[in-house]
Legacy VTK file of the C-alpha trace (Angstrom):
# vtk DataFile Version 3.0
C-alpha trace
ASCII
DATASET POLYDATA
POINTS 137 float
48.833 7.413 158.815
45.769 9.177 157.401
44.918 12.188 159.597
42.197 11.605 162.162
42.006 7.838 161.655
42.965 5.791 164.682
42.695 2.377 166.262
40.995 2.649 169.638
41.602 -0.054 172.221
38.516 -0.786 174.290
38.333 -2.125 177.833
38.975 -5.881 177.772
37.735 -7.347 181.034
38.750 -10.998 181.299
36.924 -13.442 183.508
36.898 -17.260 183.613
33.177 -17.115 182.766
33.781 -14.984 179.647
35.237 -11.675 178.530
33.563 -8.280 178.354
34.320 -5.182 176.296
32.349 -1.964 175.880
32.439 1.599 174.635
30.610 4.733 175.690
29.978 8.128 174.126
33.021 10.359 174.538
34.745 7.928 176.954
36.213 5.684 174.280
34.878 7.106 171.014
35.039 10.819 170.151
31.384 11.419 169.253
27.838 10.908 170.440
26.298 7.763 168.937
23.274 8.519 166.736
23.065 5.306 164.692
24.177 1.695 165.142
24.203 -1.054 162.543
25.949 -4.331 161.903
27.167 -6.174 158.823
26.874 -9.960 158.725
26.482 -12.688 156.155
28.986 -11.063 153.805
30.541 -13.495 151.386
34.203 -14.258 151.956
36.326 -11.802 149.950
33.256 -9.646 149.223
33.764 -5.864 148.922
31.045 -3.757 150.521
30.561 -0.343 152.040
32.410 1.512 149.267
31.717 5.189 150.075
32.536 8.270 152.156
30.512 10.616 154.335
30.351 14.393 154.166
29.660 14.737 157.904
29.330 11.368 159.655
32.114 9.864 161.731
32.122 6.116 162.373
33.638 3.608 164.756
33.919 0.037 163.444
34.567 -3.144 165.467
35.006 -6.743 164.312
32.805 -8.418 166.907
33.467 -11.817 165.339
35.894 -12.935 162.664
37.937 -10.501 160.645
37.849 -8.091 157.711
39.968 -5.352 156.171
39.094 -1.682 155.925
40.835 0.229 153.160
40.817 3.996 153.733
41.725 6.708 151.251
41.924 10.439 151.945
42.110 11.323 148.235
45.907 11.242 148.220
47.004 8.101 150.022
45.517 4.752 150.958
45.915 2.746 154.151
44.729 -0.749 155.108
43.539 -1.784 158.559
42.818 -5.400 159.487
40.259 -5.739 162.257
40.020 -9.040 164.117
39.573 -8.292 167.843
36.280 -7.492 169.592
38.121 -5.166 172.007
39.669 -2.894 169.389
37.991 -0.693 166.788
38.747 1.807 164.057
37.667 5.442 164.223
36.995 6.783 160.715
36.294 10.529 160.529
34.204 12.139 157.819
35.632 12.808 154.342
37.573 9.537 154.228
36.731 7.079 151.422
36.370 3.543 152.729
35.706 0.054 151.598
35.383 -3.082 153.681
36.612 -6.355 152.203
38.135 -9.780 152.894
35.471 -10.887 155.342
36.225 -14.126 157.117
33.538 -16.785 157.284
30.631 -15.745 159.566
32.226 -12.405 160.454
30.242 -9.722 162.249
31.047 -6.005 161.977
29.506 -3.475 164.354
29.385 0.147 163.161
28.312 3.171 165.179
27.851 6.564 163.591
27.741 10.181 164.723
24.675 10.914 162.552
21.337 9.355 161.852
20.832 8.109 158.305
20.658 10.885 155.702
21.071 9.872 152.072
22.648 13.231 151.161
25.516 12.569 153.611
26.758 9.659 151.469
29.290 10.120 148.661
29.105 7.036 146.446
31.535 7.982 143.649
35.285 8.298 144.301
35.813 11.172 141.838
32.908 13.057 143.403
34.441 12.346 146.836
37.706 14.008 145.779
35.816 17.066 144.441
33.671 17.401 147.581
36.692 16.998 149.859
38.629 19.635 147.909
35.680 22.077 148.020
35.132 21.625 151.765
38.826 21.993 152.585
39.160 25.253 150.578
LINES 1 138
137 0 1 2 3 4 5 6 7 8 9 10 11 12 13 14 15 16 17 18 19 20 21 22 23 24 25 26 27 28 29 30 31 32 33 34 35 36 37 38 39 40 41 42 43 44 45 46 47 48 49 50 51 52 53 54 55 56 57 58 59 60 61 62 63 64 65 66 67 68 69 70 71 72 73 74 75 76 77 78 79 80 81 82 83 84 85 86 87 88 89 90 91 92 93 94 95 96 97 98 99 100 101 102 103 104 105 106 107 108 109 110 111 112 113 114 115 116 117 118 119 120 121 122 123 124 125 126 127 128 129 130 131 132 133 134 135 136
């Protein structure tokens, strides 16, 4: 397991009328939410979101359908398949990620610990490894 990464099970309240799940700052996810976005309309087997963050942490949920998240800490890689709207993946900063293998009509919800800042993104894997090494020294 890559350090800091974890699957977080969310409340799953079942009712004959429909099910309900939720998350709250610090109750289920370990940061205050500063940004929320969603990914939809991705082509099946498309690869998107190929980057890392210097500071931002994220929590990702497959609200509908499924997709894979491939994480790399610069030394090892791990794959997570998300397909339940009551379970999400916490991805801390300084972890390279890509999202791929979207099912038809899938919907990914992502919440972040930081508002958008272009200088927080690391878009090149070799640069990611250098930045990670420098920060950890």
